[in-house]
C-alpha positions as CSV (number, residue, x, y, z in Angstrom):
1,M,0.0,0.0,0.0
2,E,1.4,3.4,-0.9
3,Q,2.4,5.8,1.9
4,T,-0.5,8.1,1.1
5,H,-3.0,5.3,1.7
6,K,-1.3,4.5,5.1
7,D,-1.6,8.1,6.1
8,F,-5.2,8.2,4.9
9,L,-6.0,5.1,7.0
10,R,-4.3,6.7,10.0
11,A,-6.6,9.7,9.6
12,I,-9.7,7.4,9.4
13,V,-8.7,5.6,12.6
14,A,-7.9,9.0,14.3
15,S,-11.3,10.4,13.4
16,A,-13.0,7.3,14.8
17,I,-11.2,7.1,18.2
18,G,-9.9,10.7,18.6
19,E,-6.5,12.1,17.8
20,R,-5.4,12.0,21.5
21,A,-6.1,8.3,21.7
22,M,-3.9,7.5,18.7
23,P,-0.6,5.7,19.5
24,A,2.4,8.0,19.5
25,S,4.0,6.0,16.7
26,W,2.2,4.3,13.9
27,K,4.1,1.1,13.0
28,P,2.9,-2.2,11.5
29,D,3.3,-3.9,14.9
30,T,1.4,-1.2,16.9
31,P,-1.4,-3.1,18.6
32,L,-5.0,-1.8,18.1
33,L,-7.8,-3.9,19.3
34,G,-7.5,-4.6,23.0
35,S,-4.9,-1.9,23.4
36,L,-7.1,1.2,22.9
37,A,-10.1,1.6,25.0
38,E,-11.5,4.0,22.5
39,L,-11.5,1.3,19.8
40,D,-14.9,0.0,20.7
41,S,-17.6,-1.6,18.4
42,M,-18.9,1.8,17.3
43,A,-15.4,3.0,16.4
44,L,-14.8,-0.3,14.4
45,L,-18.1,0.3,12.5
46,A,-17.1,3.9,11.8
47,I,-13.6,2.7,10.5
48,L,-15.1,0.1,8.3
49,T,-17.7,2.5,6.9
50,R,-15.1,5.1,6.1
51,I,-12.8,2.5,4.5
52,E,-15.7,1.5,2.2
53,E,-16.6,5.1,1.4
54,D,-13.2,6.7,1.2
55,F,-11.3,3.8,-0.6
56,G,-14.3,2.8,-2.7
57,V,-14.3,-0.9,-1.6
58,L,-17.0,-3.2,-0.2
59,V,-16.4,-5.0,3.0
60,D,-18.6,-8.1,3.3
61,D,-19.8,-9.1,6.7
62,S,-18.1,-12.4,6.3
63,E,-14.7,-10.7,6.0
64,I,-15.0,-8.9,9.3
65,S,-13.0,-10.4,12.2
66,A,-10.9,-9.2,15.1
67,D,-7.8,-10.2,13.2
68,I,-8.2,-7.2,10.9
69,F,-7.9,-4.9,13.9
70,E,-5.2,-6.7,15.7
71,S,-2.5,-4.3,14.7
72,V,-1.8,-1.4,12.4
73,G,-0.1,-3.8,10.0
74,S,-3.1,-6.2,9.9
75,L,-5.5,-3.3,9.1
76,E,-3.1,-1.9,6.4
77,Q,-2.9,-5.4,4.9
78,F,-6.7,-5.8,4.9
79,V,-7.1,-2.4,3.1
80,G,-4.3,-3.1,0.7
81,A,-5.8,-6.5,-0.2
82,K,-9.2,-4.8,-0.8
83,L,-7.6,-2.1,-3.0
84,A,-5.7,-4.8,-5.0
85,R,-9.0,-6.5,-6.1
């Protein structure tokens, strides 16, 4: 995924959980789900909705799992795979 897409994805997550809740560094191994109290079910839904709208992809309910939100890298890989289709 291009750097601009990673930055855009960071902005999507920041808008869902709040900039102050964002990890200080944004690396592939930065944990997300279970590490950020602000990353609740409503935030996950907001992130998935924005990914669909902003990246122009469709996320099927059967694709959604906690693994996608395990880390920054897993979320980036998921979006990258969606964009490659």
